[in-house]
C-alpha positions as CSV (number, residue, x, y, z in Angstrom):
1,X,-11.4,9.3,0.4
2,X,-13.0,6.8,2.9
3,X,-14.4,9.8,4.9
4,X,-16.3,10.8,1.8
5,X,-18.1,7.5,1.4
6,X,-18.4,6.3,5.0
7,X,-20.3,7.2,8.2
8,X,-17.5,5.7,10.3
9,X,-15.3,8.0,12.4
10,X,-11.6,7.4,11.6
11,X,-9.0,7.8,14.3
12,X,-5.6,9.5,13.5
13,X,-4.0,6.5,15.4
14,X,-3.1,3.8,12.8
15,X,-2.1,0.2,12.8
16,X,-1.6,-2.0,9.8
17,X,-2.5,-5.6,8.9
18,X,-0.2,-7.1,6.3
19,X,-2.0,-9.5,3.9
20,X,-0.1,-11.2,1.0
21,X,-2.3,-12.0,-2.0
22,X,-1.5,-15.7,-1.4
23,X,-0.1,-17.1,1.9
24,X,1.2,-20.4,0.4
25,X,3.8,-21.3,-2.1
26,X,3.0,-23.9,-4.7
27,X,6.0,-26.2,-5.2
28,X,5.4,-26.2,-8.9
29,X,5.2,-22.5,-9.1
30,X,8.6,-21.1,-10.0
31,X,7.8,-17.3,-10.2
32,X,8.8,-16.6,-6.6
33,X,12.5,-16.2,-5.8
34,X,14.1,-17.7,-2.7
35,X,14.2,-14.2,-1.2
36,X,10.4,-13.7,-1.9
37,X,9.6,-17.0,-0.3
38,X,11.6,-16.1,2.8
39,X,9.8,-12.7,3.0
40,X,6.5,-14.4,2.6
41,X,7.4,-16.6,5.6
42,X,8.1,-13.5,7.7
43,X,4.8,-12.0,6.6
44,X,2.9,-15.1,7.5
45,X,4.3,-15.0,11.0
46,X,2.6,-11.6,11.3
47,X,-0.8,-12.8,10.2
48,X,-3.7,-10.9,12.1
49,X,-1.2,-8.8,14.1
50,X,-1.6,-5.1,14.3
51,X,1.7,-3.6,13.1
52,X,3.2,-0.1,13.6
53,X,4.4,1.9,10.6
54,X,8.0,1.0,11.6
55,X,7.2,-2.7,11.6
56,X,5.5,-2.4,8.2
57,X,8.5,-0.7,6.6
58,X,10.8,-3.3,8.0
59,X,8.6,-6.1,6.6
60,X,8.0,-4.5,3.2
61,X,11.5,-3.2,2.3
62,X,14.2,-5.8,1.4
63,X,17.5,-5.0,-0.4
64,X,16.0,-1.9,-2.0
65,X,12.9,-3.9,-3.2
66,X,9.3,-3.6,-2.2
67,X,6.1,-5.5,-3.2
68,X,5.2,-5.1,-6.9
69,X,1.9,-3.6,-5.8
70,X,0.0,-2.8,-2.5
71,X,-3.7,-2.2,-2.2
72,X,-4.5,-0.2,0.9
73,X,-8.0,-0.2,2.4
74,X,-9.4,0.7,5.8
75,X,-9.9,-2.8,7.4
76,X,-11.6,-1.5,10.6
77,X,-12.5,1.7,12.3
78,X,-12.4,1.6,16.1
79,X,-13.0,4.5,18.4
80,X,-9.3,5.2,19.0
81,X,-7.7,3.2,16.2
82,X,-7.9,3.0,12.4
83,X,-6.6,-0.3,11.0
84,X,-5.4,-0.3,7.4
85,X,-5.1,-3.5,5.4
86,X,-2.1,-3.7,3.1
87,X,-2.9,-6.4,0.5
88,X,0.4,-7.1,-1.1
89,X,1.9,-8.8,-4.1
90,X,4.4,-11.5,-3.0
91,X,6.8,-10.5,-5.7
92,X,9.4,-7.9,-4.8
93,X,10.8,-5.3,-7.3
94,X,13.3,-2.5,-7.3
95,X,12.2,1.1,-8.0
96,X,12.9,0.8,-11.8
97,X,10.4,-2.0,-12.1
98,X,7.6,-0.5,-10.1
99,X,6.0,1.7,-12.6
100,X,4.0,-0.1,-15.3
101,X,3.3,1.3,-18.8
102,X,1.2,3.3,-19.1
103,X,2.3,4.7,-15.8
104,X,0.4,3.0,-13.0
105,X,1.7,3.6,-9.5
106,X,2.3,0.4,-7.4
107,X,0.4,1.7,-4.4
108,X,-3.4,1.9,-4.6
109,X,-5.7,3.5,-2.0
110,X,-9.1,1.8,-2.3
111,X,-12.5,2.0,-0.5
112,X,-14.1,-1.4,-0.2
113,X,-17.7,-0.8,-1.2
114,X,-20.5,-3.1,0.1
115,X,-22.2,-5.2,-2.6
116,X,-25.5,-3.3,-2.1
117,X,-23.8,0.1,-2.3
118,X,-26.1,2.8,-3.6
119,X,-24.5,5.9,-5.3
120,X,-24.3,8.8,-2.8
121,X,-25.3,6.7,0.3
122,X,-22.7,6.6,3.0
123,X,-22.0,3.3,4.7
124,X,-20.2,1.8,7.7
125,X,-16.6,1.0,6.8
126,X,-16.7,-2.1,9.1
127,X,-19.3,-3.7,6.8
128,X,-16.9,-6.3,5.4
129,X,-15.5,-7.3,8.8
130,X,-18.9,-7.7,10.2
131,X,-20.4,-9.5,7.2
132,X,-17.8,-12.1,6.8
133,X,-17.6,-13.0,10.5
134,X,-14.2,-11.5,11.3
135,X,-15.5,-10.8,14.8
136,X,-15.7,-14.5,15.3
137,X,-14.0,-14.8,18.7
138,X,-16.6,-12.5,20.4
139,X,-19.5,-14.0,18.4
140,X,-18.6,-17.6,19.2
141,X,-18.0,-16.8,22.8
142,X,-21.4,-15.2,23.0
143,X,-23.0,-18.2,21.3
144,X,-21.2,-20.7,23.7
145,X,-22.2,-18.6,26.7
146,X,-25.9,-18.7,25.5
147,X,-25.8,-22.5,25.1
148,X,-24.6,-22.9,28.7
149,X,-27.0,-20.4,30.1
150,X,-29.9,-22.2,28.4
151,X,-28.8,-25.6,29.9
């Protein structure tokens, strides 16, 4: 689906970024179980790490339960690597609780469209990463270097 909308080349080599819908636990919020809080802590330790499919399965599957929903989008397209963001519910459910009525599957494949998207015009899938400064280490190093060169 992304190939239909994007000009970016997508590699067949994949890594995954695991992003919970919220990284913190409000002490007054009682809707997360102790197990879900423990799982969230494991996920938070993996923040910004590129994970293999085996690591993702290990992090998502707990006692025959998985996140209530997962939205999957291409996070970044590199020359030899496609990075997929798994934006997950912190709540875990068993198979019997995963399908909502009317039937809505718990896993959604999405294409993040730029705000200025025009129907039928293909775009660079890296737009979000570039726009919101996700390339900050390289950008800031370049700025610092320029300051010292001008001094």
